[in-house]
N, C-alpha and C positions, 0 to 999 in steps of 0.2 A: 671276194668274188663268189659269193654263195650261189649266184644264178648259174655259174658254170660248174658247180660241184667242187669248188676250191675254197680254201681258207688259208689265212696266214697261220702257220704253225708256231711262229715265234713273234713277239712284238718287234717292231722296227727298233733297231739298236740306236744308241746315241750317235754312232758312226754312220747311220743311214742304211744299214744292211737290213734286208727283209726277204721273205720267201712266200711262196704259195705251194700248197699241196692238196691232195684229195681231202675232202671234208668227210670225216667219219670212216676213213679207210686208209690203209697203207698203200703207198704207191710212189710214183715219181714226183719229185718236187723240183722247183726251180728257185735258185737263190740269186739275189742281186747284191752286189757290193759296190761301194763307192770307189772311184778310181783313186789310186794312191798318188799318181803323178798329177801335177796341176793341169788345169784346163777345164773350161766349163763343159758340162754335158749338154749335148744337143740331140734332139730326136732326128736331126738331119746329119749328124756327125758319125764318126766311126763307133763301132760297138753295137750292142743290142738295140734295135730300134722298133721291132714289131713282133708281137706274139699273136698267133692265130689259134682259136679254139673252135673245133668242129662240133656242131650240135646236130641233132637228128631231125629238126623241123624248122621251118621258117617262122612258126609261132615262137619258138625258143629264141630266134634271132631278135624278133620284135620285143620279146620279154626282156632280153638282155639290154636292149637299147633303152627301154623304159626304166629299167633298174639303174643303168648308168646315168641317165638324165636326172632321175630322182636323187641320186647320190652326188650330184653336182659335177659330174665328169664333163669335160669338153668333148662334145660329139663332133667328130671329123666328117663322118658320112652317116646319114640316116639309113635305115634298112632299105636296101634296093638291090636290084640285079646288077651285076658287073659282068656284062657279056664278054668283055676283053679277057676275062679269066675263065671262060667256059661257063658251065652251069654253076653259077656262083652268086648266092644271095647272102648279103652280109651287112653288118654295121661296124663302124670303126669309131673308137673313142680313146681318149687319153686317160691313163690311170693317174692316181695322185702323185706319182713320181715322174710323170711326163712320158711314159712309154705308151706307144700306140698298141691298143688291143683290138683284135678283130674277132667277131663271133660270126661264123659262117655255116651255111647249110648248102649241100650240093644236091638236094632233092627238090622235086617240083612242089608247088603249093598243094597243101592238103585240100581235099574236096569235102 
């Protein structure tokens, strides 16, 4: 996810574990592990379902959308305003593992 300033720090393991962290810097990372107990993962089931990344401009939201589409991601919502969430301009797409990712800006359109 270089468009968000993140990269995978380790290759996805044979067991399906993967992570994302800051690209070119130290900082917080998020790790994902396969469930040990049986049962199919569903983006509508229990567990992590949605990650949101805040960006500083609506142009960055559109750029992330274009990047996700070019990378073959399934786009859930094209960039648009979501007034039900307040000042919220976002795009939503699924990553290669089926997690819903959101790129959001809470600022007005640049002039």
